[in-house]
PyMOL CGO cylinders between C-alpha atoms (Angstrom):
from pymol import cmd
from pymol.cgo import CYLINDER

trace = [
    CYLINDER, 0.00, 0.00, 0.00, 2.78, 2.43, 0.90, 0.3, 1, 1, 1, 1, 1, 1,
    CYLINDER, 2.78, 2.43, 0.90, 4.41, 1.80, -2.49, 0.3, 1, 1, 1, 1, 1, 1,
    CYLINDER, 4.41, 1.80, -2.49, 1.22, 2.56, -4.43, 0.3, 1, 1, 1, 1, 1, 1,
    CYLINDER, 1.22, 2.56, -4.43, 0.85, 5.92, -2.67, 0.3, 1, 1, 1, 1, 1, 1,
    CYLINDER, 0.85, 5.92, -2.67, 4.52, 6.92, -2.91, 0.3, 1, 1, 1, 1, 1, 1,
    CYLINDER, 4.52, 6.92, -2.91, 4.77, 6.11, -6.61, 0.3, 1, 1, 1, 1, 1, 1,
    CYLINDER, 4.77, 6.11, -6.61, 2.14, 8.63, -7.86, 0.3, 1, 1, 1, 1, 1, 1,
    CYLINDER, 2.14, 8.63, -7.86, 3.57, 11.29, -5.54, 0.3, 1, 1, 1, 1, 1, 1,
    CYLINDER, 3.57, 11.29, -5.54, 7.01, 10.68, -7.01, 0.3, 1, 1, 1, 1, 1, 1,
    CYLINDER, 7.01, 10.68, -7.01, 5.65, 10.82, -10.55, 0.3, 1, 1, 1, 1, 1, 1,
    CYLINDER, 5.65, 10.82, -10.55, 3.83, 14.07, -9.76, 0.3, 1, 1, 1, 1, 1, 1,
    CYLINDER, 3.83, 14.07, -9.76, 7.06, 15.68, -8.58, 0.3, 1, 1, 1, 1, 1, 1,
    CYLINDER, 7.06, 15.68, -8.58, 8.80, 14.60, -11.77, 0.3, 1, 1, 1, 1, 1, 1,
    CYLINDER, 8.80, 14.60, -11.77, 6.07, 16.11, -13.92, 0.3, 1, 1, 1, 1, 1, 1,
    CYLINDER, 6.07, 16.11, -13.92, 6.17, 19.44, -12.09, 0.3, 1, 1, 1, 1, 1, 1,
    CYLINDER, 6.17, 19.44, -12.09, 8.33, 22.07, -13.73, 0.3, 1, 1, 1, 1, 1, 1,
    CYLINDER, 8.33, 22.07, -13.73, 11.03, 23.74, -11.71, 0.3, 1, 1, 1, 1, 1, 1,
    CYLINDER, 11.03, 23.74, -11.71, 10.71, 27.49, -11.17, 0.3, 1, 1, 1, 1, 1, 1,
    CYLINDER, 10.71, 27.49, -11.17, 13.50, 28.25, -13.64, 0.3, 1, 1, 1, 1, 1, 1,
    CYLINDER, 13.50, 28.25, -13.64, 11.89, 25.93, -16.21, 0.3, 1, 1, 1, 1, 1, 1,
    CYLINDER, 11.89, 25.93, -16.21, 8.54, 27.66, -15.71, 0.3, 1, 1, 1, 1, 1, 1,
    CYLINDER, 8.54, 27.66, -15.71, 10.21, 31.06, -16.08, 0.3, 1, 1, 1, 1, 1, 1,
    CYLINDER, 10.21, 31.06, -16.08, 11.92, 29.88, -19.27, 0.3, 1, 1, 1, 1, 1, 1,
    CYLINDER, 11.92, 29.88, -19.27, 8.60, 28.62, -20.65, 0.3, 1, 1, 1, 1, 1, 1,
    CYLINDER, 8.60, 28.62, -20.65, 6.93, 31.98, -19.99, 0.3, 1, 1, 1, 1, 1, 1,
    CYLINDER, 6.93, 31.98, -19.99, 9.94, 33.81, -21.44, 0.3, 1, 1, 1, 1, 1, 1,
    CYLINDER, 9.94, 33.81, -21.44, 9.93, 31.80, -24.68, 0.3, 1, 1, 1, 1, 1, 1,
    CYLINDER, 9.93, 31.80, -24.68, 6.16, 32.19, -25.07, 0.3, 1, 1, 1, 1, 1, 1,
    CYLINDER, 6.16, 32.19, -25.07, 6.48, 35.91, -24.42, 0.3, 1, 1, 1, 1, 1, 1,
    CYLINDER, 6.48, 35.91, -24.42, 9.26, 36.25, -27.00, 0.3, 1, 1, 1, 1, 1, 1,
    CYLINDER, 9.26, 36.25, -27.00, 7.17, 34.42, -29.61, 0.3, 1, 1, 1, 1, 1, 1,
    CYLINDER, 7.17, 34.42, -29.61, 4.14, 36.61, -28.88, 0.3, 1, 1, 1, 1, 1, 1,
    CYLINDER, 4.14, 36.61, -28.88, 6.26, 39.78, -29.05, 0.3, 1, 1, 1, 1, 1, 1,
    CYLINDER, 6.26, 39.78, -29.05, 7.85, 38.71, -32.34, 0.3, 1, 1, 1, 1, 1, 1,
    CYLINDER, 7.85, 38.71, -32.34, 4.48, 37.87, -33.90, 0.3, 1, 1, 1, 1, 1, 1,
    CYLINDER, 4.48, 37.87, -33.90, 3.03, 41.19, -32.76, 0.3, 1, 1, 1, 1, 1, 1,
    CYLINDER, 3.03, 41.19, -32.76, 5.97, 43.29, -33.96, 0.3, 1, 1, 1, 1, 1, 1,
    CYLINDER, 5.97, 43.29, -33.96, 6.55, 41.54, -37.28, 0.3, 1, 1, 1, 1, 1, 1,
    CYLINDER, 6.55, 41.54, -37.28, 3.07, 40.46, -38.35, 0.3, 1, 1, 1, 1, 1, 1,
    CYLINDER, 3.07, 40.46, -38.35, 0.71, 42.97, -36.73, 0.3, 1, 1, 1, 1, 1, 1,
    CYLINDER, 0.71, 42.97, -36.73, 2.70, 46.22, -36.55, 0.3, 1, 1, 1, 1, 1, 1,
    CYLINDER, 2.70, 46.22, -36.55, 3.48, 46.24, -40.26, 0.3, 1, 1, 1, 1, 1, 1,
    CYLINDER, 3.48, 46.24, -40.26, 4.72, 49.15, -42.32, 0.3, 1, 1, 1, 1, 1, 1,
    CYLINDER, 4.72, 49.15, -42.32, 1.29, 49.42, -43.92, 0.3, 1, 1, 1, 1, 1, 1,
    CYLINDER, 1.29, 49.42, -43.92, -0.34, 49.69, -40.50, 0.3, 1, 1, 1, 1, 1, 1,
    CYLINDER, -0.34, 49.69, -40.50, 2.02, 52.50, -39.46, 0.3, 1, 1, 1, 1, 1, 1,
    CYLINDER, 2.02, 52.50, -39.46, 1.15, 54.41, -42.62, 0.3, 1, 1, 1, 1, 1, 1,
    CYLINDER, 1.15, 54.41, -42.62, -2.58, 53.98, -41.93, 0.3, 1, 1, 1, 1, 1, 1,
    CYLINDER, -2.58, 53.98, -41.93, -2.26, 55.16, -38.34, 0.3, 1, 1, 1, 1, 1, 1,
    CYLINDER, -2.26, 55.16, -38.34, 0.17, 58.05, -38.86, 0.3, 1, 1, 1, 1, 1, 1,
    CYLINDER, 0.17, 58.05, -38.86, -0.55, 59.31, -42.40, 0.3, 1, 1, 1, 1, 1, 1,
    CYLINDER, -0.55, 59.31, -42.40, -2.57, 62.26, -41.08, 0.3, 1, 1, 1, 1, 1, 1,
    CYLINDER, -2.57, 62.26, -41.08, 0.29, 63.41, -38.83, 0.3, 1, 1, 1, 1, 1, 1,
    CYLINDER, 0.29, 63.41, -38.83, 3.53, 62.56, -40.64, 0.3, 1, 1, 1, 1, 1, 1,
    CYLINDER, 3.53, 62.56, -40.64, 4.86, 62.49, -44.16, 0.3, 1, 1, 1, 1, 1, 1,
    CYLINDER, 4.86, 62.49, -44.16, 5.34, 59.10, -45.81, 0.3, 1, 1, 1, 1, 1, 1,
    CYLINDER, 5.34, 59.10, -45.81, 9.13, 59.28, -45.66, 0.3, 1, 1, 1, 1, 1, 1,
    CYLINDER, 9.13, 59.28, -45.66, 9.06, 60.16, -41.95, 0.3, 1, 1, 1, 1, 1, 1,
    CYLINDER, 9.06, 60.16, -41.95, 6.76, 57.24, -41.25, 0.3, 1, 1, 1, 1, 1, 1,
    CYLINDER, 6.76, 57.24, -41.25, 9.18, 54.88, -42.98, 0.3, 1, 1, 1, 1, 1, 1,
    CYLINDER, 9.18, 54.88, -42.98, 12.07, 56.27, -40.94, 0.3, 1, 1, 1, 1, 1, 1,
    CYLINDER, 12.07, 56.27, -40.94, 10.04, 55.91, -37.75, 0.3, 1, 1, 1, 1, 1, 1,
    CYLINDER, 10.04, 55.91, -37.75, 9.07, 52.34, -38.64, 0.3, 1, 1, 1, 1, 1, 1,
    CYLINDER, 9.07, 52.34, -38.64, 12.66, 51.32, -39.40, 0.3, 1, 1, 1, 1, 1, 1,
    CYLINDER, 12.66, 51.32, -39.40, 13.90, 52.90, -36.17, 0.3, 1, 1, 1, 1, 1, 1,
    CYLINDER, 13.90, 52.90, -36.17, 11.32, 51.11, -34.01, 0.3, 1, 1, 1, 1, 1, 1,
    CYLINDER, 11.32, 51.11, -34.01, 12.11, 47.77, -35.63, 0.3, 1, 1, 1, 1, 1, 1,
    CYLINDER, 12.11, 47.77, -35.63, 15.81, 48.23, -34.94, 0.3, 1, 1, 1, 1, 1, 1,
    CYLINDER, 15.81, 48.23, -34.94, 15.02, 49.08, -31.32, 0.3, 1, 1, 1, 1, 1, 1,
    CYLINDER, 15.02, 49.08, -31.32, 12.71, 46.07, -31.01, 0.3, 1, 1, 1, 1, 1, 1,
    CYLINDER, 12.71, 46.07, -31.01, 15.60, 43.75, -31.87, 0.3, 1, 1, 1, 1, 1, 1,
    CYLINDER, 15.60, 43.75, -31.87, 17.41, 44.96, -28.76, 0.3, 1, 1, 1, 1, 1, 1,
    CYLINDER, 17.41, 44.96, -28.76, 14.16, 44.58, -26.85, 0.3, 1, 1, 1, 1, 1, 1,
    CYLINDER, 14.16, 44.58, -26.85, 14.25, 40.83, -27.43, 0.3, 1, 1, 1, 1, 1, 1,
    CYLINDER, 14.25, 40.83, -27.43, 17.61, 40.65, -25.68, 0.3, 1, 1, 1, 1, 1, 1,
    CYLINDER, 17.61, 40.65, -25.68, 16.23, 42.59, -22.73, 0.3, 1, 1, 1, 1, 1, 1,
    CYLINDER, 16.23, 42.59, -22.73, 13.13, 40.40, -22.38, 0.3, 1, 1, 1, 1, 1, 1,
    CYLINDER, 13.13, 40.40, -22.38, 14.57, 38.14, -19.63, 0.3, 1, 1, 1, 1, 1, 1,
    CYLINDER, 14.57, 38.14, -19.63, 15.38, 41.15, -17.45, 0.3, 1, 1, 1, 1, 1, 1,
    CYLINDER, 15.38, 41.15, -17.45, 12.08, 42.88, -18.21, 0.3, 1, 1, 1, 1, 1, 1,
    CYLINDER, 12.08, 42.88, -18.21, 10.09, 39.75, -17.40, 0.3, 1, 1, 1, 1, 1, 1,
    CYLINDER, 10.09, 39.75, -17.40, 12.00, 39.22, -14.16, 0.3, 1, 1, 1, 1, 1, 1,
    CYLINDER, 12.00, 39.22, -14.16, 11.35, 42.84, -13.12, 0.3, 1, 1, 1, 1, 1, 1,
    CYLINDER, 11.35, 42.84, -13.12, 7.64, 42.54, -13.92, 0.3, 1, 1, 1, 1, 1, 1,
    CYLINDER, 7.64, 42.54, -13.92, 7.26, 39.35, -11.89, 0.3, 1, 1, 1, 1, 1, 1,
    CYLINDER, 7.26, 39.35, -11.89, 9.40, 40.65, -9.02, 0.3, 1, 1, 1, 1, 1, 1,
    CYLINDER, 9.40, 40.65, -9.02, 7.36, 43.87, -8.89, 0.3, 1, 1, 1, 1, 1, 1,
    CYLINDER, 7.36, 43.87, -8.89, 4.13, 41.91, -8.41, 0.3, 1, 1, 1, 1, 1, 1,
    CYLINDER, 4.13, 41.91, -8.41, 5.81, 39.64, -5.84, 0.3, 1, 1, 1, 1, 1, 1,
    CYLINDER, 5.81, 39.64, -5.84, 6.88, 42.68, -3.83, 0.3, 1, 1, 1, 1, 1, 1,
    CYLINDER, 6.88, 42.68, -3.83, 3.34, 44.10, -3.99, 0.3, 1, 1, 1, 1, 1, 1,
    CYLINDER, 3.34, 44.10, -3.99, 2.07, 40.81, -2.55, 0.3, 1, 1, 1, 1, 1, 1,
    CYLINDER, 2.07, 40.81, -2.55, 4.74, 40.66, 0.13, 0.3, 1, 1, 1, 1, 1, 1,
    CYLINDER, 4.74, 40.66, 0.13, 4.10, 44.15, 1.52, 0.3, 1, 1, 1, 1, 1, 1,
    CYLINDER, 4.10, 44.15, 1.52, 0.66, 43.43, 3.08, 0.3, 1, 1, 1, 1, 1, 1,
    CYLINDER, 0.66, 43.43, 3.08, 1.84, 39.96, 4.12, 0.3, 1, 1, 1, 1, 1, 1,
    CYLINDER, 1.84, 39.96, 4.12, 4.73, 41.47, 6.09, 0.3, 1, 1, 1, 1, 1, 1,
    CYLINDER, 4.73, 41.47, 6.09, 2.35, 43.85, 7.86, 0.3, 1, 1, 1, 1, 1, 1,
    CYLINDER, 2.35, 43.85, 7.86, 0.48, 40.84, 9.24, 0.3, 1, 1, 1, 1, 1, 1,
    CYLINDER, 0.48, 40.84, 9.24, 3.65, 38.82, 9.88, 0.3, 1, 1, 1, 1, 1, 1,
    CYLINDER, 3.65, 38.82, 9.88, 2.74, 36.21, 7.26, 0.3, 1, 1, 1, 1, 1, 1,
    CYLINDER, 2.74, 36.21, 7.26, 5.88, 34.63, 5.87, 0.3, 1, 1, 1, 1, 1, 1,
    CYLINDER, 5.88, 34.63, 5.87, 5.66, 33.19, 2.37, 0.3, 1, 1, 1, 1, 1, 1,
    CYLINDER, 5.66, 33.19, 2.37, 9.14, 32.73, 0.84, 0.3, 1, 1, 1, 1, 1, 1,
    CYLINDER, 9.14, 32.73, 0.84, 10.02, 34.97, -2.09, 0.3, 1, 1, 1, 1, 1, 1,
    CYLINDER, 10.02, 34.97, -2.09, 10.82, 31.93, -4.24, 0.3, 1, 1, 1, 1, 1, 1,
    CYLINDER, 10.82, 31.93, -4.24, 7.36, 30.47, -3.61, 0.3, 1, 1, 1, 1, 1, 1,
    CYLINDER, 7.36, 30.47, -3.61, 5.63, 33.73, -4.54, 0.3, 1, 1, 1, 1, 1, 1,
    CYLINDER, 5.63, 33.73, -4.54, 7.87, 34.13, -7.58, 0.3, 1, 1, 1, 1, 1, 1,
    CYLINDER, 7.87, 34.13, -7.58, 6.80, 30.70, -8.82, 0.3, 1, 1, 1, 1, 1, 1,
    CYLINDER, 6.80, 30.70, -8.82, 3.11, 31.49, -8.23, 0.3, 1, 1, 1, 1, 1, 1,
    CYLINDER, 3.11, 31.49, -8.23, 3.27, 34.80, -10.09, 0.3, 1, 1, 1, 1, 1, 1,
    CYLINDER, 3.27, 34.80, -10.09, 5.28, 33.23, -12.93, 0.3, 1, 1, 1, 1, 1, 1,
    CYLINDER, 5.28, 33.23, -12.93, 2.63, 30.53, -13.29, 0.3, 1, 1, 1, 1, 1, 1,
    CYLINDER, 2.63, 30.53, -13.29, -0.08, 33.23, -13.41, 0.3, 1, 1, 1, 1, 1, 1,
    CYLINDER, -0.08, 33.23, -13.41, 1.80, 34.95, -16.23, 0.3, 1, 1, 1, 1, 1, 1,
    CYLINDER, 1.80, 34.95, -16.23, 0.63, 32.16, -18.54, 0.3, 1, 1, 1, 1, 1, 1,
    CYLINDER, 0.63, 32.16, -18.54, -2.85, 33.71, -18.42, 0.3, 1, 1, 1, 1, 1, 1,
    CYLINDER, -2.85, 33.71, -18.42, -1.44, 36.97, -19.79, 0.3, 1, 1, 1, 1, 1, 1,
    CYLINDER, -1.44, 36.97, -19.79, 0.46, 35.04, -22.46, 0.3, 1, 1, 1, 1, 1, 1,
    CYLINDER, 0.46, 35.04, -22.46, -2.83, 33.47, -23.50, 0.3, 1, 1, 1, 1, 1, 1,
    CYLINDER, -2.83, 33.47, -23.50, -4.36, 36.96, -23.70, 0.3, 1, 1, 1, 1, 1, 1,
    CYLINDER, -4.36, 36.96, -23.70, -1.49, 38.15, -25.90, 0.3, 1, 1, 1, 1, 1, 1,
    CYLINDER, -1.49, 38.15, -25.90, -1.87, 35.26, -28.33, 0.3, 1, 1, 1, 1, 1, 1,
    CYLINDER, -1.87, 35.26, -28.33, -5.65, 35.66, -28.50, 0.3, 1, 1, 1, 1, 1, 1,
    CYLINDER, -5.65, 35.66, -28.50, -5.20, 39.35, -29.38, 0.3, 1, 1, 1, 1, 1, 1,
    CYLINDER, -5.20, 39.35, -29.38, -2.62, 38.49, -32.04, 0.3, 1, 1, 1, 1, 1, 1,
    CYLINDER, -2.62, 38.49, -32.04, -4.94, 35.92, -33.62, 0.3, 1, 1, 1, 1, 1, 1,
    CYLINDER, -4.94, 35.92, -33.62, -7.84, 38.37, -33.56, 0.3, 1, 1, 1, 1, 1, 1,
    CYLINDER, -7.84, 38.37, -33.56, -5.80, 41.23, -35.06, 0.3, 1, 1, 1, 1, 1, 1,
    CYLINDER, -5.80, 41.23, -35.06, -4.37, 38.95, -37.75, 0.3, 1, 1, 1, 1, 1, 1,
    CYLINDER, -4.37, 38.95, -37.75, -7.91, 38.34, -39.00, 0.3, 1, 1, 1, 1, 1, 1,
    CYLINDER, -7.91, 38.34, -39.00, -8.34, 42.07, -39.65, 0.3, 1, 1, 1, 1, 1, 1,
    CYLINDER, -8.34, 42.07, -39.65, -7.09, 44.08, -42.58, 0.3, 1, 1, 1, 1, 1, 1,
    CYLINDER, -7.09, 44.08, -42.58, -4.51, 46.74, -41.79, 0.3, 1, 1, 1, 1, 1, 1,
    CYLINDER, -4.51, 46.74, -41.79, -7.05, 49.40, -42.82, 0.3, 1, 1, 1, 1, 1, 1,
    CYLINDER, -7.05, 49.40, -42.82, -9.46, 48.10, -40.15, 0.3, 1, 1, 1, 1, 1, 1,
    CYLINDER, -9.46, 48.10, -40.15, -6.99, 48.42, -37.27, 0.3, 1, 1, 1, 1, 1, 1,
    CYLINDER, -6.99, 48.42, -37.27, -7.05, 51.61, -35.22, 0.3, 1, 1, 1, 1, 1, 1,
    CYLINDER, -7.05, 51.61, -35.22, -5.23, 52.84, -32.11, 0.3, 1, 1, 1, 1, 1, 1,
    CYLINDER, -5.23, 52.84, -32.11, -8.14, 51.62, -29.99, 0.3, 1, 1, 1, 1, 1, 1,
    CYLINDER, -8.14, 51.62, -29.99, -8.21, 48.25, -31.74, 0.3, 1, 1, 1, 1, 1, 1,
    CYLINDER, -8.21, 48.25, -31.74, -4.59, 47.62, -30.81, 0.3, 1, 1, 1, 1, 1, 1,
    CYLINDER, -4.59, 47.62, -30.81, -5.54, 48.01, -27.12, 0.3, 1, 1, 1, 1, 1, 1,
    CYLINDER, -5.54, 48.01, -27.12, -8.50, 45.68, -27.37, 0.3, 1, 1, 1, 1, 1, 1,
    CYLINDER, -8.50, 45.68, -27.37, -8.47, 42.23, -25.76, 0.3, 1, 1, 1, 1, 1, 1,
    CYLINDER, -8.47, 42.23, -25.76, -10.94, 39.68, -27.19, 0.3, 1, 1, 1, 1, 1, 1,
    CYLINDER, -10.94, 39.68, -27.19, -13.90, 39.00, -24.89, 0.3, 1, 1, 1, 1, 1, 1,
    CYLINDER, -13.90, 39.00, -24.89, -13.17, 42.09, -22.79, 0.3, 1, 1, 1, 1, 1, 1,
    CYLINDER, -13.17, 42.09, -22.79, -15.68, 44.81, -21.96, 0.3, 1, 1, 1, 1, 1, 1,
    CYLINDER, -15.68, 44.81, -21.96, -14.24, 47.22, -24.51, 0.3, 1, 1, 1, 1, 1, 1,
    CYLINDER, -14.24, 47.22, -24.51, -14.66, 44.66, -27.29, 0.3, 1, 1, 1, 1, 1, 1,
    CYLINDER, -14.66, 44.66, -27.29, -18.43, 45.21, -26.95, 0.3, 1, 1, 1, 1, 1, 1,
    CYLINDER, -18.43, 45.21, -26.95, -18.23, 49.01, -26.84, 0.3, 1, 1, 1, 1, 1, 1,
    CYLINDER, -18.23, 49.01, -26.84, -17.90, 51.70, -29.48, 0.3, 1, 1, 1, 1, 1, 1,
    CYLINDER, -17.90, 51.70, -29.48, -14.40, 53.12, -29.13, 0.3, 1, 1, 1, 1, 1, 1,
    CYLINDER, -14.40, 53.12, -29.13, -15.54, 56.46, -30.58, 0.3, 1, 1, 1, 1, 1, 1,
    CYLINDER, -15.54, 56.46, -30.58, -17.61, 57.11, -27.46, 0.3, 1, 1, 1, 1, 1, 1,
    CYLINDER, -17.61, 57.11, -27.46, -14.72, 56.72, -25.02, 0.3, 1, 1, 1, 1, 1, 1,
    CYLINDER, -14.72, 56.72, -25.02, -11.40, 58.42, -24.43, 0.3, 1, 1, 1, 1, 1, 1,
    CYLINDER, -11.40, 58.42, -24.43, -8.44, 56.23, -25.35, 0.3, 1, 1, 1, 1, 1, 1,
    CYLINDER, -8.44, 56.23, -25.35, -7.36, 56.04, -21.68, 0.3, 1, 1, 1, 1, 1, 1,
    CYLINDER, -7.36, 56.04, -21.68, -10.78, 54.89, -20.50, 0.3, 1, 1, 1, 1, 1, 1,
    CYLINDER, -10.78, 54.89, -20.50, -11.06, 52.48, -23.39, 0.3, 1, 1, 1, 1, 1, 1,
    CYLINDER, -11.06, 52.48, -23.39, -7.69, 50.91, -22.61, 0.3, 1, 1, 1, 1, 1, 1,
    CYLINDER, -7.69, 50.91, -22.61, -8.53, 50.47, -18.92, 0.3, 1, 1, 1, 1, 1, 1,
    CYLINDER, -8.53, 50.47, -18.92, -11.86, 48.83, -19.76, 0.3, 1, 1, 1, 1, 1, 1,
    CYLINDER, -11.86, 48.83, -19.76, -9.83, 46.25, -21.68, 0.3, 1, 1, 1, 1, 1, 1,
    CYLINDER, -9.83, 46.25, -21.68, -8.53, 45.00, -18.32, 0.3, 1, 1, 1, 1, 1, 1,
    CYLINDER, -8.53, 45.00, -18.32, -11.97, 43.57, -17.59, 0.3, 1, 1, 1, 1, 1, 1,
    CYLINDER, -11.97, 43.57, -17.59, -11.68, 40.31, -19.52, 0.3, 1, 1, 1, 1, 1, 1,
    CYLINDER, -11.68, 40.31, -19.52, -11.66, 36.56, -18.99, 0.3, 1, 1, 1, 1, 1, 1,
    CYLINDER, -11.66, 36.56, -18.99, -7.86, 36.39, -19.04, 0.3, 1, 1, 1, 1, 1, 1,
    CYLINDER, -7.86, 36.39, -19.04, -7.59, 38.84, -16.14, 0.3, 1, 1, 1, 1, 1, 1,
    CYLINDER, -7.59, 38.84, -16.14, -10.19, 36.73, -14.32, 0.3, 1, 1, 1, 1, 1, 1,
    CYLINDER, -10.19, 36.73, -14.32, -8.14, 33.62, -15.04, 0.3, 1, 1, 1, 1, 1, 1,
    CYLINDER, -8.14, 33.62, -15.04, -5.02, 35.40, -13.70, 0.3, 1, 1, 1, 1, 1, 1,
    CYLINDER, -5.02, 35.40, -13.70, -6.87, 36.26, -10.48, 0.3, 1, 1, 1, 1, 1, 1,
    CYLINDER, -6.87, 36.26, -10.48, -8.14, 32.70, -10.06, 0.3, 1, 1, 1, 1, 1, 1,
    CYLINDER, -8.14, 32.70, -10.06, -4.68, 31.24, -10.62, 0.3, 1, 1, 1, 1, 1, 1,
    CYLINDER, -4.68, 31.24, -10.62, -3.15, 33.68, -8.13, 0.3, 1, 1, 1, 1, 1, 1,
    CYLINDER, -3.15, 33.68, -8.13, -5.88, 32.95, -5.58, 0.3, 1, 1, 1, 1, 1, 1,
    CYLINDER, -5.88, 32.95, -5.58, -5.34, 29.20, -5.88, 0.3, 1, 1, 1, 1, 1, 1,
    CYLINDER, -5.34, 29.20, -5.88, -1.58, 29.63, -5.64, 0.3, 1, 1, 1, 1, 1, 1,
    CYLINDER, -1.58, 29.63, -5.64, -1.80, 31.75, -2.48, 0.3, 1, 1, 1, 1, 1, 1,
    CYLINDER, -1.80, 31.75, -2.48, -4.36, 29.41, -0.92, 0.3, 1, 1, 1, 1, 1, 1,
    CYLINDER, -4.36, 29.41, -0.92, -2.13, 26.41, -1.63, 0.3, 1, 1, 1, 1, 1, 1,
    CYLINDER, -2.13, 26.41, -1.63, 0.59, 27.90, 0.60, 0.3, 1, 1, 1, 1, 1, 1,
    CYLINDER, 0.59, 27.90, 0.60, -1.76, 27.32, 3.59, 0.3, 1, 1, 1, 1, 1, 1,
    CYLINDER, -1.76, 27.32, 3.59, -0.47, 30.58, 5.07, 0.3, 1, 1, 1, 1, 1, 1,
    CYLINDER, -0.47, 30.58, 5.07, -3.64, 32.49, 4.19, 0.3, 1, 1, 1, 1, 1, 1,
    CYLINDER, -3.64, 32.49, 4.19, -7.31, 31.79, 4.75, 0.3, 1, 1, 1, 1, 1, 1,
    CYLINDER, -7.31, 31.79, 4.75, -9.27, 31.56, 1.51, 0.3, 1, 1, 1, 1, 1, 1,
    CYLINDER, -9.27, 31.56, 1.51, -11.20, 34.77, 2.15, 0.3, 1, 1, 1, 1, 1, 1,
    CYLINDER, -11.20, 34.77, 2.15, -7.98, 36.63, 2.96, 0.3, 1, 1, 1, 1, 1, 1,
    CYLINDER, -7.98, 36.63, 2.96, -6.34, 35.26, -0.18, 0.3, 1, 1, 1, 1, 1, 1,
    CYLINDER, -6.34, 35.26, -0.18, -9.32, 36.43, -2.26, 0.3, 1, 1, 1, 1, 1, 1,
    CYLINDER, -9.32, 36.43, -2.26, -9.17, 39.89, -0.66, 0.3, 1, 1, 1, 1, 1, 1,
    CYLINDER, -9.17, 39.89, -0.66, -5.43, 40.16, -1.31, 0.3, 1, 1, 1, 1, 1, 1,
    CYLINDER, -5.43, 40.16, -1.31, -5.88, 39.21, -4.96, 0.3, 1, 1, 1, 1, 1, 1,
    CYLINDER, -5.88, 39.21, -4.96, -8.67, 41.77, -5.39, 0.3, 1, 1, 1, 1, 1, 1,
    CYLINDER, -8.67, 41.77, -5.39, -6.58, 44.55, -3.80, 0.3, 1, 1, 1, 1, 1, 1,
    CYLINDER, -6.58, 44.55, -3.80, -3.54, 43.64, -5.91, 0.3, 1, 1, 1, 1, 1, 1,
    CYLINDER, -3.54, 43.64, -5.91, -5.55, 43.58, -9.12, 0.3, 1, 1, 1, 1, 1, 1,
    CYLINDER, -5.55, 43.58, -9.12, -7.09, 46.96, -8.24, 0.3, 1, 1, 1, 1, 1, 1,
    CYLINDER, -7.09, 46.96, -8.24, -3.65, 48.46, -7.57, 0.3, 1, 1, 1, 1, 1, 1,
    CYLINDER, -3.65, 48.46, -7.57, -2.34, 47.17, -10.91, 0.3, 1, 1, 1, 1, 1, 1,
    CYLINDER, -2.34, 47.17, -10.91, -5.45, 48.55, -12.65, 0.3, 1, 1, 1, 1, 1, 1,
    CYLINDER, -5.45, 48.55, -12.65, -4.92, 52.00, -11.13, 0.3, 1, 1, 1, 1, 1, 1,
    CYLINDER, -4.92, 52.00, -11.13, -1.23, 51.83, -12.04, 0.3, 1, 1, 1, 1, 1, 1,
    CYLINDER, -1.23, 51.83, -12.04, -2.08, 51.09, -15.68, 0.3, 1, 1, 1, 1, 1, 1,
    CYLINDER, -2.08, 51.09, -15.68, -4.66, 53.87, -15.69, 0.3, 1, 1, 1, 1, 1, 1,
    CYLINDER, -4.66, 53.87, -15.69, -2.05, 56.30, -14.37, 0.3, 1, 1, 1, 1, 1, 1,
    CYLINDER, -2.05, 56.30, -14.37, 0.49, 55.32, -17.02, 0.3, 1, 1, 1, 1, 1, 1,
    CYLINDER, 0.49, 55.32, -17.02, -2.10, 55.51, -19.79, 0.3, 1, 1, 1, 1, 1, 1,
    CYLINDER, -2.10, 55.51, -19.79, -3.37, 58.88, -18.54, 0.3, 1, 1, 1, 1, 1, 1,
    CYLINDER, -3.37, 58.88, -18.54, 0.18, 60.24, -18.41, 0.3, 1, 1, 1, 1, 1, 1,
    CYLINDER, 0.18, 60.24, -18.41, 0.87, 59.40, -22.08, 0.3, 1, 1, 1, 1, 1, 1,
    CYLINDER, 0.87, 59.40, -22.08, -2.62, 59.87, -23.53, 0.3, 1, 1, 1, 1, 1, 1,
    CYLINDER, -2.62, 59.87, -23.53, -4.23, 62.35, -21.15, 0.3, 1, 1, 1, 1, 1, 1,
    CYLINDER, -4.23, 62.35, -21.15, -7.66, 62.02, -19.61, 0.3, 1, 1, 1, 1, 1, 1,
    CYLINDER, -7.66, 62.02, -19.61, -11.03, 63.17, -20.79, 0.3, 1, 1, 1, 1, 1, 1,
]
cmd.load_cgo(trace, "trace")
């Protein structure tokens, strides 16, 4: 009997990815999504359609070539950028935990947040697939910020400021999936009660939403 129980537990451990393997999986998926978006969605034709009323054709070509050169360096920086993004969320989680003297190791939280990043990868690929089905002439600034099955996908972008429209895109099934995955991960540590874990996830998601709104408002203004 002891052998039959120990064997599946051993097999389960072997099937589980290590934290570095999980991070590498997310990194590779993120690189693929970024490459598809930069090379197959943000085409030269799309730049001309979006900027033709503000820049001359030659300037648009120069701008396009410059951004594509910069994006090549961006691929090399992806590991650092991804690590910073995950670490930032981990630190946001740790701050309220420290106030209540709840100790969850950084490595455990890093693994949980990395696992949750797969939900955002799924959102990125769904947006790429959706945008690839559109003609370049049909894509607008608001369309680029749209996530399939989000609230803003059912709204008329002309009726909303670009900042508001972008923030409404955060209300989607992929964000919900991210919250559920984070909730399950925190609950699995057995350091938090389920209701406290749910409250922490809600507060964290709200903070990240306000942060995105602030960044979007800074660059695009508010209405």
